[in-house]
N, C-alpha and C positions, 0 to 999 in steps of 0.2 A: 564306311570308313573309319578307324579309328584315327584320332587326332595325335599329331606327332606329339611327345612326351614335352611339356614346359617345365620349368624351371620349380616351380611349386609344388607339382603333382610330383614332381620327380623326387624331390626331398622327403616328402609327405610320406610317399610311400617305401623309399628308400630306409628312413627311420622305421617306418615299422617291418619292415624285411629284418633291420638288425635287431631289434627287440625279439623277433621271434626268435632267432638264432641265440639269445642269452636266457631264454627259458628253458627250462628241465623237461624233457619228453617223455609222457606219459608210458608206459609199460605197452607193449604190442600183444594185445590180446591173442589167446591161442586159436580162436577160430575167425582171425582175422587174414585175410588174404591181397596182395597186392601183388597185379602185376603189371610189370616195368618195361618197356620199349625205350631205348636209346639208339639214336641212328646220328650216326658221324660222318664228316667227311673224307675220311682218313683211314688209314687201317690203324686200329688201336691195337698195338704193338708192345715194347715195353718202355717206349718213350716218349712223350710229348701231348699235344693238345687232346686229341681222342682217348689215349692211354689214362690221362687224367678224369677225366668225364667217368669213364667206366670206373676207375678208383672209387670214385662218386658215391657213384649207381650201388656199387657192390657192397658199400656200404651200410645200403638198407636192408641187407641178408643178416644184420646184427639184429634186426625187429625179431626174426625167426622162421622158422618152416612155410610158413605162408609166402613168403616171398618169392617172385619169378624174375628174371630179368633176361631180356631179350635183348641183345645187343646186333645192330647191324651198319655194317662199317663201311666206307668207301663211299657211299652215297654220293652220287654228284647232285648239286644243286639243279630244280629245274623239276619238270614232269614227273620222272622217274620218281625223286624224292616225295613229292605229293601222293603218287599211289602208292609208295610204299606206308606212309605217314597210314593212309586211309587203310590198308590194311591192318596196320596194329593194332588200329581198333575194333576191325572186323573180327579179328584172331583174340579179344577179348581183353587188352593191354586198357587202362583207365590213367595210368600215370607217366606222359610220355616227355621227354628230354629231345631236345632237338640241339643239336651242336653245331651249329653255323648258321650266321648270319642271314643267308641264301635261302633256309628254309623257313622263314618269318613269315609272307603272305601265307604260302599254301598251312603251314600252320595253324594261324588265327583262322583260317577258313574252316580246319579241320573242329577247331576248339568251339567255332559257333555252331556247327552243324551238332555237336556232341557235346550239352554243356554238363553230360555226366561226368566226363572227362576232365583231367589237370594237365596243362601243358607246361613248361617252362622251357624258354627258348632263352639260347644262349647268344649275347653282343646285338640284342634287338632292341628295339624301342616301342613297338607296338605294346597296347595294355589292353585284355578283357577279365571279364569277369572268373574265366577259369585259364585267363594265359598270362604268364609271366616271364618278362625279357629280365635276365640277371646278367653280371660281367663282375669282372675285377678290377679294382684301383691299382694295375701293376705297377703304374708309375710310382708308387710308396714306395715297390721295392727297388725300382731300376733305379732312381736317387741314389741312392745307398752305394748302391753298385758303380754306378757312374764314379762316386768318394777313391773307392776301391781300385776302378781302373785308372784315374790319374796320379793314385799314390806307385803305382806299378808302372806305367807308361815310359819309355826312356824316348820315344819318337813325339810324344804328345799328341799323334795324330790317334784316333780312336777311328772304328768301323762298325758299321750296322747292315746286316743282313736284313730286310725286313720284305712280309710276305706283300701286305697291300698298304697302301699310303690312306687311310684310315683312321678316323681320330682315336681309336684306341693302341694303335701304332703310333702313330705321332706324337702321342702324351706322355708313352716309355722313351720315344728317343729324344725327345724335349727336358723329361725330368732327366734321364740320363746325363745328359749333358751339361745340366746344371747342377747336378752333383759334382761333375767333374771341373764343372768350373770353381765353385766352392774351394778345392783342394789345391787348384792350377787353373787360373784363368786363362792361362793361353794355350788351353786344349782346343784342338776342333775337332768335328765330327762328320766323316763322310757317308753316306747312306747309298747301298744297291737295292733297287726294289726288285723284286722276280716276279710279283704280281702273280704267285701260287701261293696255297696253303701244302701243297706236298710235290716237289721238283726238287728231288735229290739232285740230280744233274747239274740243273742252273744255278742250287746253292751254292753247291762247291764251286761254281765258275766265278758267281759272287765273291764267294770268301776269297778265292785267289786274286780277283780282280784287287779287293779291299789290300791285301796283304803286297802288290806290287807296287800301292800308293805309299808304304812307307807304315801303315797302320799296326801298331803291333797290340792291340786289344781290340778283340769283335762281339759285338753283341748279337747273337742269333735270336731275333726277334718273331717269332710266330713259326719257326719250322718244328713241323714233327718228325724229322728224322736227325740223327747227329751228324749228317753232313760237316753241317759249320763246323760244330763242335772239333771233328776228326781232320779237316783240314788245320785249323789252326794249332791243334796238338803238335801236327808232324811239321807244321813251319815254328813251334817254338814261340806261338804267340797265346797272351791269355786270352780267356773267352768265357763266355757266358750265357743262359738261355732263360727262355719262361716253361712255366709250367712243369716239369718234371724233372728230376735229375738226371741228370748226364754225365754225372763224374765218371762213370766208367769206361767212357769212350773219351778222356782227357784225364789221365793220373795227374800227371804234373801240372799242365798248364790251365786247370778250369778254377775258371774264377769263382763261381759260385750257379745258384739259381733262385730266379725268384720265383716262389711254387707257388702252384695253387691247392688248395684243398677242398673241392665241392662238399664233402661229405657233411656239413653239419646244416649248409643252406640245402643240400639235397632231402636230409632228414625232417628238418622242420616241416618243409614244404609236404612231404608224404605222409607225416603224420595229419597233418592240416587234412589233407584230401581224405583219410579215412575218417577223420571225426568230422568231416563234411564243413567242415569252416576255411576251407580255401578260398583264398579270395586273389583276384590277379593283381599285382603289384610290382614295379620295378624293382631290382634289387641292384645296388653297385656296391659292391662286398668288398671289404678292407683287411689290413691285418687286424683291427680291431674285432671282427669279425670274425677271426681266425682260421681266415679263408686266406689269405696271400701270405706269404713269408720269405725270408730269406734263408738258404740253409747252403750247407757244404762250402763254407768259404776259405777260400785257400792260405795257409799259413802264411805265406810271402807277404802278405798285408803289413805294412809298416803298423807296430802296435798301438802308436800315437793316431794314426788315423783307424786303427779299428774302433778305439775307443770312442773317437768323434761318430762312427758310425752309430755304436752302443745307443750315444747319446739321443742323435738324432731319430734312432728308431723307437726310443722310448718317448721322445715329443711327438712322434708320428700317433703311436698308441694313443698317448693322451691327448689327442686332437689338437694340440698347440701349433705343430708346425705343418706346412705345407709347401710342398717343392714351386708351387706356383702362388708364390708370393713377392712383387715387385721391389724392388725396380727391374723387369724384363725386356728386353730389347728385342726384336724379330732379326731376321738374317739383313734386314735392309739397314739394321742399325736405328729403325723408328721404335719410339717407345710403345710397349703393346701392354704393360701392365705397370702403374705408376708406383711409385715409393710407399710401401706399408699396405697396397691394397694385393688381397687374396682373389684370383678367379672363383667364381662361383660353381657349382656341379654344370650349369647348363654350360657355362663359356669353355669349359675342359671338352665336356662330353662331346663339341661340335668344335674341337682345333682343329684346324685348318691351316696352319700355319709353325715355323720351324724358329726356334730362340736364335740369337747372335750364338755363333761359334759351330753350330751345322753349315757346311759350307753347300752342298747339295741342292738346289730346287728342287721343290715338290714335283711331282708331276703334271702336267696340265689334265 
């Protein structure tokens, strides 16, 4: 059994992954073939998490006609996913992209049984010689969106519809809150957890519940559909989301997107697999890696705040700014991060607390 990733090994492997993304990729030889299987937990429609993973995988087609991509969508975590993973390898796929945390154990077992394949696993932490977990530093973008939200909110009440209370989503909410407080310290944030990656009806009800509380800016945190986006647009509330742009569903009140472009990471790893140099390593990808980005910002954002956001983004790209630099207090007012201290990646990756200003307790 693999040990959970510690800070030293994570930083070492993440640095290696970032360096690999920066290197030019050799040409794809005419005789090369690459059979890719992408397994995702929800429909890969026109927006959302699964759509973004598919877009990243399709970028591999730039290598040439020898690339074949098989999409397996809406695959529930558990025994069925494990069976499908095994079948993809039996069918000749050697580059496997697993798009959900719950695929981790089955994927790791598959990788150990087939050392000739390479497996990329979204949001996990286990590492093996041919098994690499990857994730995105969404918090770098949500901090910026917090600044925008605070500048536009009239009620000073922000709201978030969250999928699951896991560190990846908690850090996004905390950074959003801290970004808002950097513009207006009086801001508070309410959260409704729907405990699902794909439940449009529950997502809509959660958004309506937040609006009933006086929230006028909503963060759709890891929803694979525009359910929250459309409810906010109809109510006249600003709204933004992760992964891919949903501006078409909210032409007036869309605040922007904290997007992900997985293609640089997928291309670098596919090339390494073909070259025989693939080595399992954790990658927590950032703005500097050209994986995380902010786009489609609403023109209603005041010019002075937009200028501040540009400065923060530049500092983030330069590596001189982190949202998680103290002083930071928790919900109960106790100090979580001392003044001048910046949380390390290990502490951010395991974050299980909310900052002061988030009024909703985390679920037990």
